[in-house]
C-alpha positions as MATLAB code, in Angstrom:
seq = 'XXXXXXXXXXXXXXXXXXXXXXXXXXXXXXXXXXXXXXXXXXXXXXXXXXXXXXXXXXXXXXXXXXXXXXXXXXXXXXXXXXXXXXXXXXXXXXXXXXXXXXXXXXXXXXXXXXXXXXXXXXXXXXXXXXXXXXXXXXXXXXXXXXXXXXXXXXXXXXXXXXXXXXXXXXXXXXXXXXXXXXXXXXXXXXXXXXXXXXXXXXXXXXXXXXXXXXXXXXXXX';
ca = [
      89.721   32.787  144.645;
      87.464   30.492  146.932;
      83.627   32.492  147.636;
      84.422   31.418  151.860;
      85.078   35.172  152.321;
      83.081   37.619  150.247;
      85.394   40.288  148.169;
      84.502   43.469  150.349;
      85.461   41.812  153.726;
      88.305   39.853  151.974;
      90.071   43.002  150.894;
      89.270   44.875  153.550;
      91.409   42.373  155.447;
      93.879   42.685  153.509;
      93.841   46.250  153.573;
      94.617   46.125  157.502;
      97.864   44.258  156.923;
     100.600   45.380  155.464;
     102.967   44.123  152.604;
     105.747   42.514  154.556;
     104.120   40.417  156.724;
     101.867   39.166  153.348;
     105.486   38.511  152.054;
     106.721   36.958  154.923;
     103.640   34.000  154.717;
     104.160   34.088  150.635;
     108.435   33.114  151.538;
     107.556   30.163  153.487;
     105.387   29.047  150.467;
     108.507   29.539  148.037;
     106.716   32.178  146.527;
     109.561   34.682  147.113;
     109.136   36.797  143.494;
     105.467   38.274  143.717;
     106.547   42.067  145.223;
     106.612   44.495  142.346;
     110.001   45.984  141.676;
     110.808   48.740  144.561;
     110.913   51.906  141.791;
     107.138   51.747  141.831;
     105.415   53.214  144.365;
     103.241   55.535  146.546;
     102.394   58.539  145.837;
     102.146   60.068  149.098;
     103.785   57.505  151.696;
     101.167   57.263  153.489;
      98.930   55.750  150.124;
      97.549   52.014  150.704;
      95.637   49.804  148.366;
      94.517   46.440  148.948;
      91.954   45.449  146.086;
      91.196   42.262  143.412;
      93.932   42.726  140.249;
      91.858   43.541  136.955;
      95.132   43.415  134.881;
      95.319   45.635  131.557;
      98.566   44.820  128.708;
      99.581   48.349  126.473;
     102.905   48.901  124.006;
     104.501   52.586  123.031;
     102.685   52.698  119.393;
     102.782   56.264  117.888;
     100.674   55.335  114.941;
      97.632   54.320  117.467;
      93.945   55.473  115.621;
      93.575   58.679  118.729;
      89.452   57.364  118.273;
      89.987   53.404  118.432;
      92.297   53.638  121.610;
      90.923   56.185  123.378;
      87.598   54.019  122.821;
      89.544   51.593  124.072;
      90.957   52.538  127.124;
      87.391   53.879  128.331;
      85.991   50.223  127.547;
      88.159   48.880  129.808;
      87.874   51.210  133.093;
      84.528   50.966  132.716;
      84.245   47.684  133.000;
      86.784   47.950  136.109;
      84.544   46.317  138.985;
      83.816   46.850  142.526;
      86.840   46.314  144.137;
      89.372   46.602  142.145;
      93.145   47.714  141.775;
      93.763   48.182  138.348;
      97.315   47.245  137.595;
      99.459   48.020  134.526;
     101.701   46.863  132.356;
     102.433   49.324  130.283;
     106.409   48.686  128.905;
     106.475   52.201  128.327;
     109.267   55.354  129.691;
     106.753   58.234  127.667;
     103.789   58.815  128.588;
     101.257   58.520  131.165;
      98.829   56.340  131.198;
      96.291   57.455  134.179;
      95.164   60.997  135.011;
      92.447   62.840  136.513;
      89.753   61.592  134.052;
      90.675   58.060  134.489;
      90.579   58.313  138.059;
      87.633   59.553  138.134;
      85.402   56.711  136.345;
      87.770   54.017  138.911;
      86.566   56.135  141.541;
      83.352   56.007  139.847;
      83.348   52.139  140.301;
      84.016   51.600  144.036;
      87.807   50.621  142.399;
      90.403   50.940  145.233;
      93.779   51.965  143.423;
      95.479   51.367  140.439;
      99.707   50.405  140.419;
     100.982   51.068  136.867;
     104.533   49.906  136.158;
     104.594   53.430  134.020;
     103.441   57.152  134.517;
     100.510   59.153  135.393;
      99.633   63.278  135.440;
      96.926   65.560  136.630;
      98.285   64.471  139.974;
      96.762   67.907  141.851;
      93.815   66.294  141.729;
      94.748   62.472  142.159;
      96.296   64.043  145.258;
      93.354   66.333  146.529;
      90.940   63.114  145.581;
      93.265   60.705  148.189;
      92.709   57.747  145.456;
      95.436   55.444  146.156;
      97.861   55.577  142.716;
     101.225   53.409  142.645;
     103.180   54.375  139.761;
     106.984   55.101  138.360;
     107.064   58.163  137.326;
     105.149   61.350  136.335;
     104.793   63.153  133.265;
     102.405   65.819  131.905;
     102.494   63.546  128.276;
      99.105   62.441  127.507;
      99.111   58.562  126.114;
      96.782   58.508  123.969;
      98.798   59.294  121.170;
     101.891   57.220  122.067;
     100.502   54.197  123.524;
      98.057   51.517  123.195;
      95.831   49.385  125.429;
      96.179   45.756  123.794;
      93.855   43.820  126.231;
      92.356   43.885  129.606;
      91.341   41.571  132.663;
      93.835   38.973  131.506;
      97.290   37.617  132.925;
     100.378   40.662  132.579;
     103.720   40.690  133.955;
     104.077   44.311  135.852;
     107.422   45.103  137.511;
     108.712   41.979  137.000;
     105.316   39.730  138.809;
     103.259   37.552  136.918;
      99.839   39.273  137.932;
      96.055   37.360  136.844;
      92.702   38.449  137.192;
      91.237   37.298  140.541;
      94.974   38.000  142.505;
      95.102   39.987  145.429;
      97.427   43.290  145.470;
      98.635   45.187  148.330;
     100.460   48.052  148.785;
     102.105   50.724  151.580;
     105.290   52.870  151.267;
     107.250   49.767  151.146;
     106.359   48.691  147.768;
     103.740   46.225  146.254;
     103.490   42.569  147.284;
     100.298   40.665  145.079;
      99.345   36.545  146.238;
      98.179   34.110  144.049;
      93.959   34.148  143.572;
      93.678   30.643  144.660;
      94.937   30.626  147.676;
      94.356   34.446  148.593;
      92.266   32.901  151.867;
      94.988   30.718  152.895;
      97.896   33.859  153.288;
      95.467   36.393  154.242;
      94.747   33.836  157.706;
      98.410   32.681  157.820;
      99.197   37.085  156.905;
      96.784   37.602  160.371;
      98.500   35.389  162.668;
     101.843   36.320  161.808;
     100.594   39.821  161.918;
      99.792   38.900  165.730;
     102.483   37.285  166.664;
     105.215   40.315  166.169;
     102.570   42.158  167.914;
     103.683   40.297  170.411;
     106.761   40.043  170.311;
     106.935   43.687  170.269;
     105.191   44.008  173.409;
     108.247   41.067  174.280;
     111.032   43.115  173.145;
     109.168   46.641  174.946;
     109.284   44.617  177.870;
     113.123   43.653  177.858;
     113.101   40.396  177.028;
     115.954   39.692  175.123;
     115.348   39.617  171.052;
     117.307   36.035  171.014;
     114.690   35.363  174.058;
     112.208   36.661  171.999;
     113.089   34.817  168.898;
     113.388   31.270  170.397;
     109.566   32.122  171.904;
     108.060   33.200  169.043;
     109.582   31.836  165.568;
     110.021   35.079  164.342;
     111.041   38.280  164.159;
];
C-alpha cells in the first residue's frame, strides 16, 4: 500500500463505502474471490468495520501449554496497531478466540474491529461497547485450553480468502471483503466514483427514468 493517502483517512473513506461497491470494483479487475464465506457476519446488523488487515493464524490443540499460549495471544493483541482490523484464521469450531479482555486490548490500541472464521464470547460486554465484531459462531468455551495461536502479522486464509498484512478489510451487514493492499488506493477511488454514479442512477429511477434507460446512460445498475 502506498503512502499517498494517510492510513487514517484511507480507512475513514473506506468506512463511508459499502462492501457491494468495493466488490463490484474488484470484480471489474477480475478479483472475484475477495469476499469471505457468508457464514461470517456482524454480531449486530448495524456494525461496520474498515481498517488495515492484521492477520493471525491458529489451530485446535488441547495439549497446548496454557501459560505459553496466553502469553502469545497477549503479545499478538498488544502488538495490534492503530487502525487495524484483526482477522483470524482459526481452523476451529469449538472455542471462542475473542472475548471481553481481547476486545479491551484492541480498543485501547485504536483498532477498528475484528473478523474471525471462528467463535466469540462475552458478547454482552462487546455489544455494550459497540466494538465491530464479525464472527462465525458464539460459544462460552475459552480458546486457551482448546486452541493454539501459531503466528500473526502474516498472510492467512480466512473464510476462503487470502489476507496479508496491509490489505484493507471492509465489512457491514452484507459481509466482509478484502482489498489487496497494493491496489487499495486505486480501488478506493474507483469505488467512490461508482458509489456516486449509483446515487445518480437511484435519483434517475426515482424521478421516473426507465431502468433500461438509466443503465444505458450511466453504465451501471
